[in-house]
N, C-alpha and C positions, 0 to 999 in steps of 0.2 A: 794287805793293810786296810784298816777300816777307813771309809771315806764318808763324809757328811757335808751337806750344805747347811750353813747357819745364816739366818737373816736377823739383823738388828735394825729396829725401827728408829725414827727420828728422835724420840725421847730417850732412847738408849745411848745415842751418840751426841747428846745435846750440848756437851761441853768437853773440854780437854781432860778433866778428871775422869769422866765416864769413859772416854776413849782409851785412856791409859789403863783403866780397870779391865776393860774388855780385852785389850792387848795382852795383859797378864793372864787372863783366863784362857785366851786362845793359845798362848805359849804352853800353858799347863796341859792342854789337850794334845798339842803337837808332840810334847814330850812323852805322851802315852802311845806314840806311834800311830797317830791319826793323820790323814790328809784332809784338809779343810778347804772348802770354798765358802767365803764369807761375803754375803750380800748386804750392803748398807744403804740406808736412806739418807737424805739430806739432814744436817744437824738441826734438831729442834724445830723451830718455826721458819727455817730458811726459805722454804718454798712459798709460804704465805707472805713473807717479807718481800720476796722478789715480785710477787703479784701486786703487792701494795705499791711498790716502786713503779711498776708498769702503769698502774692507774693514774699516777701523777704525770705521766707522759702522754697517754692516749686512752680514749674510751673505746677504741676499736682496734686492738692489737692484731697484727698478722700472726696466724697460727705458727707459721714456719719460724718467724723470729722469736716467738714466745717459747717454742720448743728448744731452740738454741740456748736461750737464757736459762730456762729451768734445768737444763742438763748440768749447769755449773754447780748446783747445790750438792749433788751426789759426788761430783768430782772433788770437792773439798773433803768430803768424808773419807773417800778411799785414800786420798793423799795423806791426810793426817794419821789415819790408822796404820798405813804402811810405814810412815816415818817412825812411829813408835815401835812397831814390830821389828823392823830392821835394826833399830837401836837395841832391841832385846836379843839380837842374833837369831831372829826367826827369818828365814828366807821368804819374804813376802813379795808378791807382785801385784800392784794395783792395775785394774783394767776398767776402762770406760765400757759402756755397752757396745760401742763401735768396735773397740779392740777385742772384746769377748765374742764378737761375731753374732750379736743378737739382732737378726734381721726381722723387720716388721712390715706389716701391711696396714692400710687404712689411713685415717686422718692423723696429722702430725701430733695432736694432743691426746688422741684416744686410739693409739695403734695396738695391734695384736701381734704377738710373736709368731713368725712363720718358720724360723729355723735358728739353730745355735751351732756354732762351729765347735762341736764337742772334741773333734780330733786335735784342734789347736790347744784346747784346755788340757787334754791328756798330755800333750807334748810339754807343756809348761811345767807339769809336775816332775819332769825329769830333773829340773834344776831348782825347783821351789817347793817349800813345805806347805805354802798357803797362798791361795789366790783371793784377792779382794776385788769383787765386781760391783760396779755402780748399779744399784737397783733403778727401776723406773725408766731406764734408757734403752734406746735401740736406734736403728738406722733403716731407711727404706732403700729400694732398688736404685733410687737416684743418688744415693750417698748422703741424703739429708738426715740430720739428727731428728729423732722422734721421742715421744714419751708415751708411757703406757696408761696414763690417767692416774687418778688418785688411788693410792694403795697398790700402785704398780710394782713396788719392790717385792711384795709377796709373790706376785706372778713371776717376776724374774727368778726368784729363789726356787720356786717349784719347777719352773721350766728347766733350769739348769740341773736340778736333781733328777728330773725325768730323762734329760739327755745323757747324764752320767750314770743313771741307774743306781741311785743311792737315796737314803732318807733325807728329809728336810726338817730342820728345826727352826721355828719362827719364835723370836724373842722380842718381847714388848714390855709394857709397864703393868700388865695384868698377869696373874698367875694361872692362866688357863681359860677355858670356856665356862662361863657361868650361865645359869638359867636366865638371867637378865643382867643388865648393867648394875653392878653393886653400888654405884654412886646414886642410883635411883632407889634401889631396894637392897639395903645393906645385908639383909638375911639371905640373899641369893646364894644358892648352892653351886659349888664348883663341880664340874663333871670330870670324872677320870677318863671316860671315853664318850665319844659322840659319833654318830654315823656321818659319812660324807653327805648323804642325802639331807639330813637335818642341818648340818653345818652350812651347806650351800643355801638352804632355804633361809636360815637365820641371817647369813651374810647378805643375801639379796634383799631381805626385808628390813635391813637397817642396823643389825648388830655389827659394830665397827671393828671387831677383833681380827677378822681376816677378810681379805678382798675376795669377792665371789669367784672370779676367774681362777684364782690360785687354787681354791678348793675343787673346782671343776676339773682343772688340770690334774691335780693329785688323784682325783677319783678315776679319771679316764685312763691314767697311766700307772695306776697302782703304786703311787709314791707314798711311803710311810710319812705321815705328817704329824708334827708335834708342836704344840703351842705352850710356851712357858714364860715365866717372868725373868727378865735379864738378871744374870748373876745371883739368882736365888736358889736355895736348896729346896724350896717348896715344889711339890709335885705338880706338874702341869696336866695337860689334856692331850690324849692321842685321838686323832680323827681317823676312823677306821672304816673298812668296807661294811656295808649293811649286814652281811651275813656273819660278821663277828660280834654283833650286838646280841648279848644273851638275854637281855631284859628290855622290854619297851614299855614306857609309860604312855598314857594317852597324850599328855602334854609334857614336853621336855624344856620348853623355853618360851620367853616372851621378848619380842624385839620392838624397840621404839625408834622410829625414823623421824627425826626432826628436820632433816635436810631434804624434804620433799615439798612439792607444790602441787596444787590441784587446778586443773583447767576445765572449764565448761564451755562448749561450743554450741551455738544455736544457729541453725540455717534453715530457712523456710522454702527454698527453691528446690530444684531437682538435685538429688543428693549423690547419685552414683558417680558422676564425674568429679564432684567436689571431694568425696571420700577417697577416690583413686588418687587425685592430686595430693591430698593431705598426706596419705601414707607413703607415697613416692618421695615427697619432700622430707618426711621424717626419716625414711630409710637412708636417703642421700646424706642427710645431716648427721646420721648415726646417733640420733636422740633416742634413748631407751625410754619407753613409756610403760606404764603399769596400771593395773586396776581399771581396765577399760569397761565402760558400760554405755549402752546406746539405747535410746528411745526414739521411735519414729511413728508419728501418727498424723492426723489431719493438720496439726499445727506445725509440722515440719520435723526436723532432726534435732535431737539434743544428744550430744556426745560428751562424755566426761572421761578423763584419765589423769593419772598422777605421773610426775616426772621429777628428776633430781633438780633441786633448786639452783644448782650451779649451772644448769643449762637454760635458765630463763632468758638470758640475753639472746642466745641463738634461737630459741623458740619464738621470741617476739619478732625477730627478723623474719622468721618463716611465716608467721601470721600476717605480717605487713605485706609480704609478697603475695599471699593468698588473697588478701583483701583487694588487691588491684584487679583481680579477675572475678571475685565474688563479693560484690559491694554490700550485699545484705548480711554478710557474715558478722556474727556477734561473738566475741571472745571475752571470757572473764577468767583471770588468773588469780587464785587465792593462795597467799603465802603464809597464812596464819594457821593452817591446819598441820597435823602430823598424822603418822600412820602407826597404829598399834597392831601387832601380829602375834598370834598364838601358834606355836609350831610343835609338832609331835608326830612321829611316824606311826605311833599307836592309834592315831585317829582313824586309820583305815579300818580297824577292826572293832572300834568302840563307838557306841552311839551316845548321844546326849551332850557332846562337847559344845556344839554350836548353840544348842538351846540354853545351856548353862551360861555361856558368855552373853548372849542376848539379854537374858533376864538380869544378869549382874549389871550390865551397862545401863539398862533401863531403870532398874531400882536405885542406881547410884546417880541418876540425873546426868548421865554422860551421853549427849546426843551424838549420833554418827551419821555421816553424809554419804558414804559409799562403803560397800562390803564386797569382798571377793574371796574366793576359796580355791585351794588346790587340794590334792589328795592328803597333804600333811600340814596344811596351814589355813588359817582364817585371818583376814586382815580387815581393819576398820579405819576409816578416815574420821578423825575426831578433831575438835578444837585443840589448838596448841596448848592452851592452859590446862586441858584435861589429860594430856598425854601421860605424864608421870603418875598422876592419880590412877588412871586406868591400868597402867603397868603394875603398880603396887597391888591393886585389888585383884588382878588376875593371878599374880604370883601367890598371893595368900590363898586364893580360892583353889588353886591347883597344887598347892604345897610345893612350890618351887624355891 
């Protein structure tokens, strides 16, 4: 019997009408002799609404309590969907992350999956046609509820597909992977296929269609991964191993990350101890930083990096702690910037891409404040007001 993991995002289960439509779709697939594991996110903006509620109670919420609260969003989704499916005579079983045996490690709000009780899921199929698992959720060794961070339902789905050795289909409000966000550049081309390598880079650099860890998991465990539009007959995109890509363009996509911030640190005293303390604290806080550049001369140290805007509060606490020991430390956090990235595996073998981008930005009066490169990407920090303009110009230049 064919088995698949299907994931539906928050916009796909935003109201009861959509939940009923998804239930009917799932029933039609069950009737084709399929076994399905369905992973769902919280309905619509439920998670944002919960966080807004918290802000009215406290400005410094406890992570453990916050994880407990945020788990409730997905539990609504699995319950509502199961109610409808069972009403349609589909033998459905809703499961929280705890019930599904999704054990995690790390911080309560940014946990990583360490194991899944695949044997238990296999047993449930003896009496059920379909399992509905709450995305984004897990539990740690202390039995406390945890969350996987923003976009964590994608990771839940791919991890379950890996544990059960089956393909994973991610459904959302876009019909596949585009060269860039069609809301910014309506002429953006949809890709029939894209490599794991390019998809990971696009996700990490701000393209919001798939969570980065989910793509990495699929790549590491050879999970066939598909991205499509919910309840649409439009063809979506398959994310495939690099060796299955028959043709490579120099540039395949442009990602715009508006949810980033930029920090510049200046310190004029002895820097070895300071840098050691800084990176130890960043590691303990599990704050991901990007685009690091460092200048050290007779005037001291200047260190710049980018980070997710959602981690600003935690980063400010970290700097406050450092300033107690390093009184000459100067920190400037800039939240009006954004990051524009050009991605393409073909860059390895083609010259002139970086030169073309630099000339385009300079001739278009788009200043940039930091640049970083990898084998298959080039990223620029620019003013927020220039982000969409730069994205459109780059797409036009590289025929995306």
